[in-house]
N, C-alpha and C positions, 0 to 999 in steps of 0.2 A: 544581687546587693547593692554594686558598687551606684546603680543608678538609680534615684528615689523621686518621686514627685510630692513628697509633701512639705508643707509648708517650710521644715526646719531647709531641705534642697533647696528651695527658692532663695532664702536668703543667705547663701554660706558666701556665694561670690561675693554678690554686694558688699556684703560687710567685709569680707575679707582685703576687698579693693581700696575700702574707707579708712581702714585701718594706718597708721602710720606707722610704716617697719622699718627694716634693714634696708630693703630692697630698692627703697626710692635712693637712697644714697648710691646706692651700686648702680642705678639708672643714670644717676650724675657721673660717675667717674665713667661710665662708659661715655658718652659725649665729649668728658673731658679728652679723653684719651684712651681708644681701644688695646692699644698695648701696654699702657701700665697697669691695670686690671691686674696682669699675669703676676704682678711681683708684689699686686697688697695683698696683706692680710687681717686677718682678724683676731683683737687676742682676745683669749676669752675671760684673761681675768674684766675686761668690760662689760662681756654679756653676764658674767656670773653674778655682776648687781642686784641688790635684793629691790632697788626700783630701778623702773626707767623713764625717762623722762620723755614727757610728752614737748611736743615740738611749740604748740600755740601756746603755753601755760608752764613752761619751766620755772622761770623767775618766780611766780605764784607758788608752786607746789613745792620749791626747795625753801621758800620761806614759810610754807605751813608748816612742814612735814620737816624733823630733827633729824636728819641725816648728815653723815660724816662727807665734809667739801670734798675730801681728798678718794673719797667712795666715788661720787657724784662726777660724772664725764661729759663733758659736752658732746654733740657731734660733730662739733667740730674739729675735735681732739686728733692731731698727726698721729699714726702707730707709724715708727721707723722700724723698718723689718728689720734693720741688720742689729737690732739694739741685743746684744748678748745674754741679757737677764730675760728676757721673753718669746726666746726662740723657741721652746719645749711647751707654751702656750699656745702656740700660733695654730691656725687652720687656713690651708687656701680657699680661695675664692671661686670656688666651683658650685655650677647648679646646687648637686646635693649639698653642701655646704650652706649655700644662701637659706635652699629650703628649711636644713635642720636647724640653724640659726633664728629665723622666720618662726619656728613651732616654740624654740626654747625663750624667746624673748618674748611672744604673744602670751606663751601660757604663766611667763613673771608678771607682766600688765595686767593681766587677768587677775593673779590674786590681789597685785595690789587693791586693784580697784575694788575688789570684794570687801578687801581688809578695808578701806576708805568707808565703802559702806558701811562695815559694820560698825567704824568708831564714829561719823558723820551721823547715821540716821538713827540706827539702833539701841547705840549705848545712852545719846541723847534725849532718845524719845521716853528709855525707863527709867533714868533717873529724873525727868521732870515731870513724869507721869502726864504728856502727850498724849498716850494711849494706854490702854491697861496691855497687861501681860497677854490677856488672852488673844487682843488683836493683833499684836506686835507679832504672835506666834502665826494668828492666822496669814499675818503676811509675808513674814521673811521663813516660817519652815525650819526647816532644816541646815541654813545659811551656815551656821558656822563649823558645824562637819564637813559640810560642802566645803570652804572654806580650805580647812584643815587638808583633804583629800588632794586638791587641787596644790597646796602650795607643798606636801608629800610628793608628787609627782614633778614639781617645777626643782624643789632641791637634787633629785633622783640624776633629773638630766643634769642640771648641772655637774653635779659629782662625775656620772660619767663623761662629760663632755671632758672637763679637767684630766681626768684620767687616761680615758682612751681616745682622745683626741679625735681626728679623722676616723678612726676606727669605731667608732661608738655606735653600740647598737641598742637603735630609735627603736625597732620593732618589738625587741624583748622587752624592753622595759615598759612600751604602748599594751602591751599583751598583759601584761603584769597589772596593768593599773589600770585597764579600760573595765575590766568586770567589777570593781569597787566603785566605779561613776557609775556601774548604771545603776547599782543599790544606791547610790545617793540618788541621782536624778530621777528615778523612777518616785520615790516618795515626794521629791520636790514639787516635777510636774505633775503628781497626779490632781495636786492642790491647788496647782499655778492659778487656773480661772477663777478659784472661788479667793484666790488673793488679790487678783485681780480688779473683781468686784467688791471686794471689801475695800480695796485702795480707793477707787471712786466712789462709792458710801462715804466713806470716812473725809473724802474733800469735800462732798456735798453737806454732812452734816456738824462737821467738826473746823469751826473756823479757827482751836488752835494749832490743830493738825495741818490746816491749808497754812496760816502764816508761818508754821514752822518749815513746812518743805517748800514754801518762795523763799524764805529768809535762807533756808540749808541752800537751795539750787545757788545762790548768788558765791557760796564757796564752796561747790563740789567741780567747778572746774571740768564740766560734760561731762561726768560720771553719768548725771541720769538728770530727768526735765520732770515735771510734775504733770504736766498732761496725760502723756501716756504710760505713765511708771515705767519710764524705761530700767530703773533701778531693779523691777524684778524681772525684767526681761533679760538682763545684763546674762544669767548663766544660758539662755535658751540662744543667744547669739555666739557663745563659745561652742556649743553644742554643734553647732553648724559647720563650722571651720575645721573643726580636726578632721574628716574627709577628705577634706581640698589640701587642706598640708600634706598629710601623710600621701598623698595622690602624688604632691611633687615631688618631696624627695624617694617614691618609689618610681619616677617615671626615669629621674635622670641617675639610679641605679640598672649597675649591670647586674645580668640574673644569672650569673656565677657569683654575685658577691655573698660574703657569710651571711649578711642580715636579711637577702631578699623574701625567704621564705617567710621572715617574721612580721616584716613590712605588706607582706602581701595580706597574711594573716591578721595586723592590726586595723588596716585597711578592713576587711572584713566584719571585723570587733567594731569601728567606728561606727561603719553603714549600721550595724547592728542597733549600736546606740542609740542611731538618731530615730532607728524604725520604731524602736521600745520607747522614746521620749515620746515621738509623735501619736504611736497608739495609747500612750496613757492620756497624754493632751485632748485626743479625740473621744475617746472615753469619758471622759472628764465635762467635754464642753456639751458634749452629748445628752450625758446625764443631768446636767443643770437645767441646761433650757427643755430636756423632756420635762424634768417635773415642773418647770414652768406652765409649759403648756396642758399638763395633765389634769392644772389646779385653775388654770384659766380659759382653754377653750372647752366650749359647750358644745355637744356633738346630739340635743335630742332633737334636733330639725331634721334631720337624716336617718332616725330611729337606730343607727349601730353606734357601739361604743369602740373608740379607738384607743388603742394601749400605745402612747408612742415610745414609751420605754419597751421594746420588747421584739422578738424577732421577724423578720417582715413574712410575706407569703411564700417565697422563696427560699426561707431557711438562713439570711444573713440578718444579722445586726442593722435595724433603721437607723438609717444616718440624716441628720439635715445636711444638704448639699448647700444652698441657695435659698436666701430670704430677702423678701422687702416688700415695698410697698409698692400695689401695682394699680391700673385702675382698667376698668372695662369699655369705659367710652373715651374718646378725647376732651370732653368737653365738659365732664363730669370732676366736682371736686373732694368726693367720696373715695377715698381711700381704703382700698382693701389688700389685707396681710396676706401678704403669697409666700407660701413655704413648700419649697422643694425637695421630699423626701427622696431617697432610692427606690421607692416603689411609687408614687403617687404624688400628684401635685396636686397642695393643699390651700382653697381661696376662702378667708374668714373674715368678718367686718365687725366693727366695736358692737358689745352686744346691748352695753345700757350709755350711750354716748354723753350723755346728759352729766351723768353721773360721772365717768371720766370727764369730759372739761370739766367739770368744779372742782375734782380734786387738782387737775392740773393748775386751777388760776388758782388755789388755795396755797399750793406748791411754789408758785410763780413769787407768789403773795412772801412766802418765808422767805423765798430768796431773797429778795430786795431788803427785806429787813434786816439779812444777817450780813449783807453787803454794804449795809449804810453803816452797821455796825463795824467792818472791816473789810475795808478797800479790795485787802489782796485777796476776795473769794472770789473764784473761777467763775467767769461767763458762760451760762448755760444756755445750751441752741432752743433756740423755741419753733426751728420748722420740725411740721412733722416726720415731713418725709425723710429725715437725715439724722434721725434717732434711732439709732437701734432699739428698740423694745425690749428687749430682754433687759437690758442693762440702762433703760430710761431711768430717771426719777419717780416715773408713774407706774413704773411697771408693777407695783403692787395693786395698784386700780383698774389698770387696764384688764377688760374680760372679753374676749371674743366669741362668738359664735360662725357656726359652719354654714357658709353660704348657700354651697350645693354638696352632691356627694363628691367624695374626691377624685380628682380624674388619674385615671389609672396609668402608668406611664407606658404599658406593653399594646393600648390600646392607641395612643399616641402617633399621628402618623403625619410627615410633608412639612413639618414646622420650619417658616420661614418668613421673611422681611414683611412686611405690609408696604408698598410699593408708595402709595399717594400721602406715610406719615412716616417720619425719622425717628419716630418712638414706639410704635407700634410693631407688632408682628401676630402669625396666625399658626396656626395648626389643626388638623381635621378630628374630631375625638368622634365616634360612635355616627359618621353620616353626618356630622355638621360642621361647620366654620366655628372653633373659637377665636375673637380677638382680645389680644390684650396691648397694654400701654403701659411702657416703663416709664421712669422718672428722668433720663437720659439716653442720648443714644448708647456712651458707652454700657449701659444698663442693661438695653436692650439686647446690644450683642452678650453680653454675657449671661442674662438670661438662656437666651438661643442656644449657646456653647453648652452651658449647665444641661439644658432640658435634653439636648441631643447628646450628650457624654451618658447620661442617665440610664437612658432609653437604649442606648449598646448594651448596659450591662446588665438593664435589666432583662431586656430580652433574651441573652446567655442565661441568665438563673431562672426565666420560667422556660426555656427549651432542655434546661435539665432538670427542673421540677415535673415538666410533663412528662418526661419520660420513667419517671418513677410509676404514672398512673398509667403509660398506655397498655395496652395488651402485647405480652411479651410468649413467645415459643424460643428458646435456642436449645434445643433438643438436639441432638448429635446423634446421628443415625447410626454412626459407624461405634460411636463407644453404650449408645442406650438406645435397644431394639424395643419398641413399646410390647407390652404383653396383654395390654385391655387400653381401657378407658374410663373414666371418671366422669358421669354425670352429674349436672348440677343445675336444679332450675326455679328451687326457691328460699329465700336466706330470710329469718327474722330473727329480732332481737329482740330483747325485752331486758326492763330495768334498769337501761343504762342511763349513766349520768347526762341529763338535758342541762343544755345550754338556755339560757334565760333569751325569750325573745326580743327583749330590750339591751340584748350585747350579741348581734351579729346574727341573731337566729339560728335554729336547729336545721343544719345541713348536712346529714349524715349519709354518709358513703361506703364502702366495704370493698378489701381487699382481699383475692383468693390468691394464696400462690402456691405453688407445687416444688419444691424441691430447688427454690429459687433460681429456677428456669423456665417455669411459665408461670405468667398473672394474667389475671382478669379482674376489671375494675365493674362495678355493677354503680347507673345511674347517681347521680348526686339528688337527693329529696330535700328541695328547698323550701324554709319557712314552715316545715311542718313537724309532727310529735310520731309519725307515721315511720316503723321502722322495719317494713315489710318491702323484697324485692324478687318482685318474680322476674326472671333471667332464666337463658340457657347457656350455659357453660360447659366445656369439654376439657380434661386436663387426660395424657395419656399418661399408662404408669407401666414403670420401667422395671422395680425393685419392690415386690410386695412388701417386705421386710424393713426396707429400707427408706420407700416415699413416705414423703410427711407432708398433710395438705396447712395452709397456716392461711388465717383469717384477720383479718385486722378492720376495724369499725374507726372511722375518722369525722369530725365534723369540720364540713369544710368551713375556711374566714378569708375572707377578702386581705385583712390588715396584718393576718398574724401566721403562723403556721400551722396548720391543721392540727387539730388536738385529737389525740387517742384516744378512743372510748372505751375501745377494749380490744382485748385479740386475743389467740388461743392457737395450740399447735393440736393439729390430729391425725395421729399415725393412721397411715389404710390399714394397719390391720386392726385395728379397731372398727374400721365400718366394711372389714369382711371376716373377720374371726366368728367361725361361729360356736366359740366355746362360749362367748359372752352373754350373747343372747338365742334362743330359737327363731326369733322371728327376722334375725337379720340374716338367717338363709337364703332369704327368698331376695335379699338386695345385690346377690351376686347374680348374674345374668349371662347369657351367651350372644356373644357379637355375628356369630353366625347363626342364628338363628330368627334374628331380628336386627332392625334399624333404631336408630334415636327417635325417628316421629313414631312407630307403630309400639314402641312399648306401651307394655299394658301398665294404667297407672297405680293397678294391684301390684308390682314388683318396685313403686319407687316407697323408699323407708325415709324418716325422718330421725334423727338424734340431735337432743338437744344436748349443750355443755356450758358448763360453766368458762366465764371470762376471766382471764388475767388483765393486771394493771386496771380495771375497773373497780365499780362496789363490789359487794361482796354480794349481791341477787342478781347480778349483771350474768345474763345469759344468752348464748344465742342457738339456734335449731336449723339444721341443713337438711333440704328435701335433695336424696341423692338414690346414684345408681350405681353402681358399679360394676363393669363388663368384662370378660376376660375373651381371648382367644381359643378357639379350640385347634 
C-alpha cells in the first residue's frame, strides 16, 4: 500500500518540494555552519501560531488580515537557546523533529488557505449573488466541514507538541483523524469532476462570475488561479502530501520507539486514504464521460450496442485509459476521435460535421459578443486538436459515429514506431497492419505506452476468463475412485430470454460442471436463436448420493460480461432414482457390457427441468446415459 501509481501519488513529491517549509531554513543553517545546527532549537510558540507567513507575500497578508502583530513572527527572528522562559517549549533540530514540524506547519498553512477561500470566494459569491446557492454547493460541496476537520487535526497536533515536546505521538493522532478525513474526502472527491465541469461552464456563460474570479485572483496571493480552478484542487494536493511526510517521520524514527507502530499504521491509513480518493475520482470521471459517450456515440454502423459504463468481457469495470484526436493518414485533415479502453480501441468520427461546425460558429460568435461587453472574459482555444471534447463548449452539440468495429486489445500485436514518420505508429491486427498518426511526437509515445500497458493487463484478464470455460478434470484418484460415468450427447433449451439481434446478437453456449472438479463447455452458436447442442460429454461418478451436475447457459458478448440466461442443479440421484419414474430404470447402463460408441439409442433418456435465474417458462432438456462399473 505504500507505493501507488495513481495521479495523486504522482503529484505528492513535486508539490511537497514546491512548498515553502522550515526545511529551507534548515538548509541555510547547514550551509552557514554545520556545527551550529546542533545548538539551534525550534520554539514551539512560533510554530503554534494560527497563521504561517508566505515568504513572497508576507506584507500583503499581514495587511489584509487582522492578526496580532505580537503573534506574527518573521522568518528572520533569532531564537536564543539560553532564554530561561522558553526552554520548556524547545525541541532539538533532528531529522525526525524537522519532519514533524513540517507536517504541523503545512497543516496550519492548509487550514489557513481553506479558510481564506471560504472568506474570499464563497461568502462574497453568496452575499453578492454572483452564483446561486445550488451552483456554490456544486462547486465547493462540503468545504466548511472539511475545513473544520483539518483545523481540529492541526489544533490537536499543536496541543500535543506543547504538552509532550519531542515525545509527541504523531502516529496515534493521525490514526485517530484519518478515518474522519476519509469520510469527508469521499464526499468531496466523488463529485469533484462535476464541480470542475461546473466551474468551467460558469466561466464561459457567466461574465459576472468571470469578472469576480479575475478580480479576486489579484487579492488571493497565489491561493488559486482562475484558469484551471486551483482553488478546487487544493484539497487534492493536500491528500498527496500525507504519505510522503509521514514516511519522512517514520524513516527517522527508531524501530524501538513507542510511536513506531502507530506511525507505520498511520502511513498505511494515509495510503489507503489516497487510494480511496483515487478510486472515487476515477469512478466519477468514468461515469460522467461514459454518460456523455452513451448519448453522443452512434453504434448503428456496426450493428451492435456498446454499453460504455459496464463491466468488460473479462469481468472488471470498463475504464477510459487515454483519448485524443488521431489521423489515419499523414496528409488528411480529417481527425478521428480515438478512445482507448481497457478492453478495446475505438475510432469514431463526427456524425454530422456541418451541424457541429454551425454550432461551433454560433458559440464563438456569442463568445466574441460577451468579450466585447466584458474584456476579462477568458480566451477560448479554437484549435480542435487541443480541445478536450468531453469538457469543450461544443460538447453538447458534438455527435460521433463508430468508424469501424472496435479493435480488441487481445488481438493487437507488435505495436511499433513508424520509421519514416515522427508521429506515426503501427500494429498488427487480424493479419493486417493498421497505421495511425498522433498530433505530436510525445503524443505518439503516450499512445504506444498506453496501448502496450492495456494489452498486458487485458491478456492476463483474458487468460483468467478463458480458464473458466476450458474443459477441466481435477479428479484425485486417491480421494475419489470413479464408480461409473455420466454420458451427455444432446442439450436443448426452451423459452430463454433472448437478446435482441440489434444488441450484440444471440450467442448462447452452455457450461456443464460435476462437483466443481469436472467441466465441459459447448460451442457458441453465433447470431442464432437455435438453442440445441449436439455434443459428446462424459463425467466420472464418485458418489451417487452426493454428485451434482450443474448447467449454466450464457449469452456470449464482446463488450460486456457474458449474460447468464439460466442455470439448474441436477442431483445425480434424480437421473438414477428408479422410484421417480419407471422409464428411468433403463437409463442406467453397465460399462462392462458396452462402450460409449455402441450404446443403443433406446437406452438414452431425456429429462426436462426448469431453469433458475431465468424467465418462468425457461427449460432445459438433457439427453443422458448413466453407466456404472460392475
